[in-house]
N, C-alpha and C positions, 0 to 999 in steps of 0.2 A: 456729150455725156456718156460715160462708160456703160456698157450693157450690164445688167444685173447678173450676178453669178447664178448659174443653174446648177442645182444640186442633183447628183445622180442618186436615185433611190437605191437603198440596199437591195441585194438579190432576195428572191423569195425564200431561199433556204438559209438566210442569215439568222443568227440567234435572235429570238424575239424577247425583248425585255419589257417588264411592266414597272414603271417608275411612279411611286406614290408619295406625294408631298402636298401639304396644304398651301405651300407658297407657290403661286402660279408663276412667278418670275423664275424660280429655281426649276420648275417643271419645264418651262420653255427652253431655258439654257441647256439643261441636261438632254432634253429631247433632240435639240439641234446638234449638240456636241457628239452624242452617242451615235446618231444617225450618220454624221460625217465620218465616223470611224467604223462604219460597216454594220451597225446593228439596226434591226427593226425595233421601233420604240412605240409603246402605247402608254399613256399617262392617266393618272387618276388623282383627284385632289382630296379624297377622303377614303376611309376604310370601306364605307358602303359602296362608293363608286368602284373601288378596287374589286370588291366581291362580285359586282355585276360584270366586270371585265373577265374575272377568273371563271365565271360561269359559262362563258362562250368561247374563250380562247385558251389554248394550251401554251403557256409561256415557258421559256427556257431559264429565266432568272427573274427574281423580284428584287427591286431596290425600294426599301420601305423606310420612310421617315419615322423616327421614334415618336416625337412629340406632335401629335395631331389632336385637334379638338374632338371630344367624344371618344370613340374607340381609337386607342393609340396604335402606332405601328407595332409595338411589342405585343399588344393584345391580338392584333390581326395575325402576326407571325405565329403566336401560340396556337391560335385557332386553325390556321392553315396546316401546321405541323400535325394536327390530329388526323388529317386525311390525305396529305400530300408530302412528297419529298422534294418538291421543286426547290432549287437553290434560292437562298434568301441572303441579301446583303443589307444590313441595317445602316441607315444614314441618319446621324444625329449630332446635336450639339452637346449632349451629355458627356461628361468627362470623368466621372467617378469610376474607379476600377470596378466596384460592385455592380454598377449599372452596365458596364461593358460585359462583365461576366454573365450577368442576367440574360443579356441578349443571346450569348453563345449557349447558355444552358438550355434555353427553350428550343434550340435547334437552328438558330441562324448560322449560316456558313461563315460569315465574316462580318466586320464592323468597321465603319470609317466615320471619323468625327468631322463636324463642320467647324471652321472652314477646311476645305481639302483641295489638294492639287488635282485637277481633272486627269492628269496622266496617272496619278496614283489610283484613282477610281477605275480607269481602264485596266491597269495592272491587276487589281483585285478581281474585277469582273472576269478577265481572261483566265486567271488562276482558278476561279470557281468553276467556270465552264469546262476547262480542261479536266478537272477532277471529275466532273459530272459525266464526261464522255467515257469514263472508264469504270462503269459500275461493276463489271465482272473481273476487274483486276484483283489479283491475289494480294492480301495484306502483306506488308513487309514484316519479316520475322527478324532478320539481322541486317543492320546497316554497316557496311564496311567503308572506312575512310582511312587510306594509308595503312599503317600497321595496326590500326584500331578496328575493333568490331563491337557493335552495341546490340545486345539481345533485347528486343522490345518486350518480350514476355517476362523475362526474369529481371530486366533492368540492369543487367551486368555489363560493364564496360571492360574490355580486355585489350591489352597491347601485346601482340605476338603471342596470344594465348594466355597471358598472365593477367590476373585481375588488377584493375585500376580503381583506387578508392575515389568515389564521388559522393556528394551529398544527396539527400532526397530531392531537393529542389533541382539540382543538376540532372538527376536521373529523370525527373518528370519533364524537364525542358528538352532533354535528348529524345525522349519518347515522342513528344509533339513534333520536333524537328525531323526526326527519322521517319515518322509516319507520313509526313508531308511529301515524301518522295522527291526531294529537290526543289519543291515549290517554296516560294517565300511565305514565311509565317509572320503575321503582324505582331508587333510588340505586345499589344493588349492580350493576345491569345496565349502569350508566354507568361503573363502576369500571374502571380500567386493570388488566390482568393484572400480577402481580408482587408481591413481598413487601411493598413499601411502599404498595400500593394501599389506599385507605381512603375511607369515605364523606365524611370531612372534605375530602379531596383533591378529590372530586367537587364539593363546594360551592364550593371555591376556583376550580376551572376554570369552573364555571357563572357565577360572578361576573365573571370575566375576559371570558367570552363575552358576557355582558350589556352590558359596557361597549362592545362593538363593534356590537351590534344594537339596543340600546334607547336611546330619547331620554333616559329617566330610569331608570338601572339600579336605583335604590332602589324604583321603582314600575313593575316590568316589565309590559309589555303582551303580548309574544310568548312569552317564556321564563318560564313561571310555576311557582311552587312549589306542590306539593300537600303540605301539612304532614304530616310523619310518614311520607311514602311516597317522594316523589321529585319529578320535574319533568315538564312537558309543554310541547310547542311548539304554540302556537296559530297556525295558518296562516290566511291571508286569501285570498279568491277571486282 
């Protein structure tokens, strides 16, 4: 009979995550998966249990399930944001654009829907933690890509110093992508608020924007797709 696999515990300085979900099966799976990828993990099955954990441990990131009995993950996130800037990733089966936007508006750093690919969860957690490690970084004022420059404050896009006409939606998407500093931006974060907002609409807008900034929109160099997640803007020196 083969020997049971022995897991090596994450180092003491590994990022410490709090995963909150009322589904014990999900908690167990995520706890093992994240620990196997180098994270320290503490779990809670309710908002009340999460509060108890938060009262005694300083976490590097929270993964909160939206739909929990009693106090929801959204309620908990809103309350936490009143006193703490700890990064928050919302984990939920809700798919309406307005719901996704609500989570981001109350201060969540990102949002991932169920079901999800575990590798996507790792990518999003890694992105959030990297951004959190640079609290003193200067905000980006101008993003350069090829012969283009985008001024985040004015929303002006130029090509070799000459203005390029873009729509308000394209301007807002470029602001979000440029401010991310090369990190992947999820589709839902690029969605416009409103009943008709959808990830498909984001893809259409991205394709239109590519026609304005890419030599070959079918083989983009600057505005790249991260399959199953979203997009990122690759700036140049």
